[in-house]
LOLUMTOR-60070 format. One record per residue (C-alpha): residue in one letter; x, y, z. Coordinates in Angstrom, 2 decimals, decimal comma. Layout:
<pakols>
 rest    east   north      up
    a       X       Y       Z
...
</pakols>
This chain:
<pakols>
 rest    east   north      up
    x   -0,80   21,29   11,02
    x    1,25   21,19   14,20
    x    4,90   22,10   13,96
    x    7,11   19,02   14,28
    x   10,67   20,08   15,01
    x   12,38   16,86   16,09
    x   12,08   13,10   15,97
    x   10,54   11,44   19,01
    x   13,18   10,51   21,61
    x   11,56    7,05   21,68
    x   12,05    6,46   17,94
    x   14,00    3,44   16,65
    x   17,56    4,15   15,56
    x   16,61    3,70   11,89
    x   13,86    2,47    9,62
    x   14,18   -1,32    9,41
    x   15,30   -3,23    6,35
    x   12,03   -4,69    5,08
    x   11,98   -7,73    2,78
    x   10,58   -7,57   -0,73
    x    7,15   -9,19   -0,85
    x    6,61  -10,93   -4,18
    x    3,40   -9,75   -5,79
    x    3,47   -6,20   -4,39
    x    4,88   -3,03   -5,94
    x    4,89    0,46   -4,45
    x    5,10    4,05   -5,68
    x    4,84    7,50   -4,12
    x    4,16   10,98   -5,46
    x    3,94   14,61   -4,39
    x    0,37   15,57   -5,19
    x    0,19   18,71   -3,04
    x   -2,97   17,57   -1,22
    x   -1,88   19,72    1,72
    x    1,87   19,45    2,11
    x    4,40   21,09   -0,17
    x    7,81   19,66   -0,91
    x    7,12   16,10    0,28
    x    5,44   12,95   -0,93
    x    1,81   12,62    0,14
    x    0,32    9,82   -1,97
    x    1,18    6,12   -1,88
    x    0,08    3,40   -4,29
    x    0,51   -0,33   -3,68
    x   -0,36   -2,61   -6,60
    x   -1,20   -6,24   -5,72
    x   -0,95   -9,26   -8,01
    x   -4,03  -11,22   -9,15
    x   -5,13  -13,78   -6,58
    x   -4,19  -11,59   -3,60
    x   -6,36  -12,14   -0,53
    x   -7,30   -8,93    1,32
    x   -8,52   -8,71    4,93
    x   -9,13   -5,68    7,09
    x  -10,30   -4,19   10,35
    x  -11,63   -0,66   10,64
    x  -12,65    2,00   13,10
    x  -16,09    1,66   14,67
    x  -16,41    5,42   15,00
    x  -19,95    6,61   14,28
    x  -18,45    9,38   12,11
    x  -16,38    7,09    9,87
    x  -14,80    8,67    6,81
    x  -15,99    7,89    3,28
    x  -12,87    5,82    2,39
    x  -13,42    3,61    5,46
    x  -17,02    2,90    4,56
    x  -16,00    2,10    0,99
    x  -13,27   -0,33    2,14
    x  -15,66   -2,05    4,51
    x  -18,06   -2,69    1,63
    x  -15,31   -4,20   -0,53
    x  -13,08   -6,10    1,88
    x  -14,72   -9,49    1,41
    x  -14,69   -9,38   -2,38
    x  -13,29  -11,73   -5,01
    x   -9,50  -12,21   -5,09
    x   -9,07  -13,47   -8,67
    x   -8,39   -9,99  -10,02
    x   -5,47   -7,82   -9,03
    x   -5,94   -5,13   -6,40
    x   -4,56   -1,77   -5,35
    x   -4,29    0,35   -2,20
    x   -4,06    4,13   -2,55
    x   -3,43    6,38    0,45
    x   -3,21   10,16    0,66
    x   -2,00   12,18    3,63
    x   -2,89   15,75    4,55
    x   -6,66   15,39    4,25
    x   -8,86   12,77    5,96
    x  -11,85   13,10    3,60
    x  -13,96   12,75    6,76
    x  -17,15   14,66    7,57
    x  -17,29   15,72    3,94
    x  -20,77   14,36    3,12
    x  -21,68   13,53   -0,46
    x  -18,53   15,28   -1,66
    x  -16,46   12,74    0,26
    x  -18,28    9,82   -1,32
    x  -17,84   11,39   -4,76
    x  -14,10   11,84   -4,13
    x  -13,72    8,17   -3,26
    x  -15,64    7,13   -6,37
    x  -13,54    9,38   -8,61
    x  -10,26    8,11   -7,14
    x  -11,20    4,42   -7,21
    x  -12,39    4,68  -10,81
    x   -9,17    6,39  -11,85
    x   -6,97    3,86  -10,03
    x   -8,97    0,98  -11,49
    x   -8,41    2,34  -14,99
    x   -4,71    3,05  -14,41
    x   -4,06   -0,41  -12,95
    x   -6,49   -2,36  -15,19
    x   -8,43   -3,82  -12,27
    x  -12,07   -3,62  -11,15
    x  -13,02   -0,62   -9,00
    x  -14,24   -3,14   -6,41
    x  -10,60   -4,11   -5,86
    x   -9,35   -0,59   -5,16
    x   -8,98    0,24   -1,45
    x   -8,38    3,86   -0,47
    x   -7,46    5,63    2,76
    x   -7,13    9,29    3,62
    x   -5,50   10,81    6,69
    x   -5,14   14,38    7,90
    x   -7,50   17,24    8,65
    x  -11,20   16,42    9,16
    x  -13,96   18,46    7,50
    x  -12,05   19,78    4,49
    x  -13,05   18,67    0,96
    x  -10,45   16,35   -0,54
    x   -8,85   17,80   -3,69
    x   -9,14   14,43   -5,39
    x   -8,17   15,89   -8,74
    x   -4,64   16,36   -7,41
    x   -4,51   12,73   -6,33
    x   -5,80   11,54   -9,71
    x   -3,30   13,76  -11,52
    x   -0,47   11,93   -9,76
    x   -1,52    8,49  -11,02
    x    0,58    8,53  -14,19
    x    3,71    9,15  -12,12
    x    2,63    6,53   -9,60
    x    2,01    3,76  -12,11
    x    5,24    4,57  -13,92
    x    7,20    4,44  -10,67
    x    5,94    1,13   -9,27
    x    8,81   -0,76   -7,64
    x    8,84   -3,91   -5,50
    x   11,46   -2,21   -3,26
    x    9,44    0,96   -2,62
    x    7,91    0,13    0,76
    x   10,19    2,46    2,77
    x    9,19    5,44    0,62
    x    5,54    4,41    1,03
    x    5,91    4,54    4,82
    x    7,06    8,16    4,59
    x    4,30    9,24    2,20
    x    1,49    8,27    4,60
    x    2,85   10,30    7,57
    x    1,03   13,30    9,07
    x    2,19   14,42   12,54
    x    4,41   11,32   12,73
    x    8,03   12,14   13,47
    x    9,37    8,92   11,93
    x    8,15    6,31    9,42
    x    7,12    2,98   10,92
    x    7,93   -0,46    9,58
    x    8,25   -4,04   10,81
    x    8,80   -7,46    9,28
    x    9,10  -11,17    9,99
    x    9,97  -14,41    8,24
    x    8,62  -17,85    9,06
    x    9,42  -21,31    7,68
    x    6,49  -23,24    6,24
    x    7,76  -26,65    5,21
    x   10,67  -26,03    2,88
    x    9,49  -22,53    1,97
    x   10,06  -19,15    3,61
    x    7,09  -16,83    4,08
    x    7,78  -13,12    4,43
    x    5,72  -10,41    6,11
    x    6,34   -6,65    5,88
    x    4,19   -3,85    7,27
    x    4,07   -0,08    7,53
    x    1,96    2,22    9,69
    x    1,24    5,83   10,48
    x   -0,12    7,32   13,66
    x    0,91    9,49   16,59
    x   -2,22   11,30   17,76
    x   -5,97   10,62   17,89
    x   -4,95    7,15   19,02
    x   -7,33    4,97   21,03
    x   -8,83    1,49   20,64
    x  -11,81    0,70   18,45
    x   -9,91   -0,25   15,55
    x   -7,32    0,18   14,28
    x   -5,99    3,30   15,96
    x   -4,03    4,29   12,85
    x   -3,45    3,45    9,20
    x   -1,67    0,11    8,80
    x   -0,78   -1,86    5,67
    x    0,75   -5,31    5,98
    x    1,85   -7,47    3,07
    x    2,83  -11,14    2,92
    x    3,60  -13,68    0,21
    x    1,71  -16,35    2,17
    x   -1,12  -18,36    0,61
    x   -4,29  -18,17    2,71
    x   -8,03  -17,85    2,22
    x   -9,82  -14,64    3,05
    x  -11,84  -15,99    6,00
    x   -8,80  -17,56    7,65
    x   -6,75  -14,39    7,15
    x   -9,57  -12,21    8,46
    x   -9,77  -14,32   11,61
    x   -6,04  -14,00   12,25
    x   -6,05  -10,25   11,62
    x   -9,05   -9,54   13,83
    x   -7,71  -11,71   16,64
    x   -4,29  -10,07   16,66
    x   -5,78   -6,59   16,32
    x   -7,62   -7,04   19,60
    x   -4,31   -7,83   21,33
    x   -2,23   -5,14   19,61
    x   -3,80   -2,06   18,02
    x   -6,82   -2,30   20,30
    x   -4,52   -2,23   23,32
    x   -2,78    1,08   22,68
    x   -3,78    4,64   23,48
    x   -2,08    8,02   23,20
    x   -4,93   10,36   24,02
    x   -8,13    8,26   24,26
    x   -9,48    9,75   21,02
    x  -10,67    7,29   18,36
    x  -10,07    8,43   14,78
    x  -12,66    8,65   12,01
    x  -10,24    7,04    9,56
    x   -8,54    4,08   11,27
    x   -7,88    1,23    8,85
    x   -5,83   -1,96    8,96
    x   -5,48   -3,79    5,65
    x   -3,54   -7,04    5,26
    x   -2,82   -8,44    1,79
    x   -1,57  -11,98    1,11
    x   -0,32  -12,46   -2,45
    x    0,23  -16,24   -2,26
    x    3,45  -15,86   -4,25
    x    5,47  -18,07   -1,89
    x    3,19  -21,03   -2,60
    x    3,12  -21,80    1,12
    x   -0,33  -22,41    2,61
    x   -0,52  -20,94    6,13
    x   -4,23  -21,54    6,75
    x   -3,59  -23,78    9,77
    x   -0,10  -22,59   10,65
    x    0,20  -21,16   14,18
    x    3,77  -20,00   13,56
    x    2,56  -17,70   10,77
    x   -0,23  -16,41   13,02
    x    2,36  -15,69   15,70
    x    4,68  -13,94   13,22
    x    1,84  -11,77   11,92
    x    0,93  -10,89   15,51
    x    4,55   -9,92   16,15
    x    4,60   -7,51   13,20
    x    1,32   -5,95   14,32
    x    2,54   -5,56   17,91
    x    5,81   -3,98   16,75
    x    3,91   -1,43   14,65
    x    1,46   -0,72   17,48
    x    4,33   -0,05   19,88
    x    5,99    2,27   17,34
    x    2,80    4,33   17,17
    x    2,88    4,78   20,95
    x    6,59    5,62   20,85
    x    5,71    8,36   18,36
    x    2,82    9,65   20,48
    x    2,57   13,38   20,05
    x    4,99   14,95   22,52
    x    5,86   11,56   24,07
    x    9,01   11,10   26,16
    x    8,05    7,86   27,96
    x    6,80    4,48   26,71
    x    4,41    3,04   29,28
    x    3,26   -0,56   29,73
    x    0,27   -1,11   32,01
    x   -0,46   -4,68   33,15
    x   -3,47   -5,64   35,23
    x   -3,73   -9,11   36,77
    x   -6,09  -10,75   39,23
    x   -9,21   -9,19   37,74
    x  -12,63  -10,82   37,79
    x  -12,36  -11,24   33,99
    x  -10,10  -10,29   31,09
    x  -12,66   -7,66   30,12
    x  -12,51   -6,09   33,58
    x   -8,72   -6,21   33,47
    x   -8,66   -4,28   30,19
    x  -11,18   -1,75   31,49
    x   -8,93   -1,04   34,48
    x   -5,78   -0,97   32,35
    x   -7,26    1,53   29,90
    x   -8,53    3,71   32,76
    x   -4,95    3,92   34,00
    x   -3,45    4,42   30,54
    x   -5,90    7,19   29,62
    x   -5,78    9,16   32,87
    x   -4,36   12,66   32,23
    x   -3,32   12,81   35,88
    x   -1,30    9,61   35,59
    x    0,16   10,53   32,22
    x    1,28   13,97   33,41
    x    2,78   12,45   36,57
    x    4,78   10,09   34,35
    x    5,94   13,06   32,28
    x    7,09   14,73   35,49
    x    8,77   11,49   36,66
    x    6,58   11,52   39,78
    x    5,75    8,05   41,26
    x    2,29    9,21   42,29
    x    0,68    5,80   42,79
    x   -2,36    7,35   44,45
    x   -3,49    8,36   40,96
    x   -3,44    4,69   39,93
    x   -5,76    3,94   42,85
    x   -8,01    6,72   41,60
    x   -8,12    5,35   38,05
    x   -9,06    1,87   39,21
    x  -11,80    3,26   41,40
    x  -13,37    5,23   38,54
    x  -13,13    2,59   35,80
    x  -16,47    0,97   36,55
    x  -15,04   -2,56   36,58
    x  -15,04   -4,71   39,70
    x  -12,39   -3,88   42,32
    x  -11,81   -4,34   46,05
    x   -9,78   -1,57   47,64
    x   -8,40   -3,88   50,33
    x   -7,02   -6,46   47,89
    x   -5,26   -4,00   45,61
    x   -1,49   -4,18   44,98
    x    0,59   -1,88   42,73
    x    4,14   -1,97   41,37
    x    6,18    0,61   39,48
    x    8,77   -1,51   37,72
    x   10,10   -3,91   40,34
    x    9,17   -1,58   43,19
    x    6,17   -2,64   45,25
    x    4,42    0,58   46,18
    x    1,10   -0,73   47,52
    x   -0,11   -4,09   48,79
    x   -3,48   -5,32   50,02
    x   -5,08   -1,89   49,94
    x   -2,29   -0,07   51,77
    x    1,13    1,44   51,15
    x    3,63   -1,41   51,02
    x    5,99   -1,89   53,95
    x    8,69   -2,33   51,28
    x    7,92    0,98   49,59
    x   10,88    3,16   48,70
    x   10,11    6,59   47,26
    x   13,67    6,82   45,96
    x   13,47    3,48   44,13
    x   10,08    4,29   42,62
    x   11,31    7,71   41,49
    x   14,39    6,11   39,93
    x   12,15    3,87   37,80
    x   10,14    6,87   36,63
    x   13,29    8,51   35,24
    x   13,69    5,83   32,57
    x   12,21    5,91   29,07
    x   10,31    2,65   29,58
    x    7,82    2,71   32,45
    x    6,02   -0,37   33,78
    x    2,92   -0,12   35,98
    x    1,53   -3,41   37,31
    x   -1,70   -3,76   39,26
    x   -3,00   -6,94   40,89
    x   -6,66   -6,81   41,91
    x   -6,70  -10,05   43,90
    x  -10,13  -11,05   42,57
    x   -9,64  -13,68   39,88
    x   -7,57  -14,73   36,88
    x   -8,36  -11,90   34,43
    x   -5,36  -10,19   32,83
    x   -4,66   -7,45   30,29
    x   -1,67   -5,45   29,06
    x   -1,99   -2,12   27,27
    x    0,51    0,47   26,13
    x    0,52    4,25   26,26
    x    2,84    7,25   26,61
    x    3,16   10,26   28,86
    x    1,32   13,55   28,33
    x    3,60   16,55   27,89
    x    3,51   20,19   26,79
    x    4,53   18,90   23,37
    x    1,13   17,30   22,83
    x   -0,56   20,65   23,43
    x    1,85   22,49   21,14
    x    1,29   20,04   18,27
    x   -2,49   20,00   18,52
    x   -3,18   23,63   19,42
    x   -2,27   24,73   15,89
    x   -2,94   21,53   13,90
    x   -5,05   23,25   11,24
    x   -2,73   26,22   10,74
</pakols>
């Protein structure tokens, strides 16, 4: 895989302190799927009664583990459950062998954890098109089950990394009556990141009590405003999976609790932003906001055209306030636009207004904004009330270096 030599300059100062979620235990192992000298398998065991919801990639070349999870996600919650993830191999485009690997792993996990195979959810991440050495994963199960620990979530975040330069975690707490509900999540992702769900592997755990349909609605709604609003390189993965598990251990019912919904959204948005901040070769975190569109859908189409433009992303890497490239991206997006109503800002600097360079435009001020780590591009189309915000990163030589030798 690509050679990662340093942590992203946009990384958080440290991995956050995540709360223990009652009803969940974690373990990691070094199975040697691809990597040597590091953990590459994670197991999360979930208590009986845990509700599981999920959102998955809509890629037409979905990996075998994704298809298996999609078939199971709405199943019964009376039994316990487990999530097993391996890194280093995506088990994607592996045909019948990939299906057989999933069946072998789920059967082995079910036996080791004394749960039905229908309650085992697996994910694989890494190189596409290589058979998964599932025997190595299965051989690690005795160590995994022996090492299960309710405080093991930080180690789990490291085990699921591929080209990531730092592990990703986020958490929240919310009061529900006289009880406290806790949420903790981990994610991996830094390349092959684009909307169409979920742009990475994400696992979120909570001790809230909630039915599957209500949880699924919350997860899908927040996914559209978080993970489906980020892009690193416009490439949608074959393996993207978001799984949220609610153990109910707090005894607090959050079915009609907007504060819990908001807290869950906050955790998802934090993780989504961390993925962008770890974009392969990234040096800038970029927020693109489009207002005044004919519809929210049009606004997002324009925003993603800007966020995915190699010309814009390389200009950002070079700290060049080349707003003409933003005009180009809007013109090519296919959504409704009127050249003579268009206004653009870089940070607080108005660079274009009503289809023309702004009379207030200052090249020096715009360039100064581009030198920061956090870049804001705002476009107003002057057509309606549609809005959208998406997040991306710059495109640097580092992205090429990482991906040019990914399989080596």
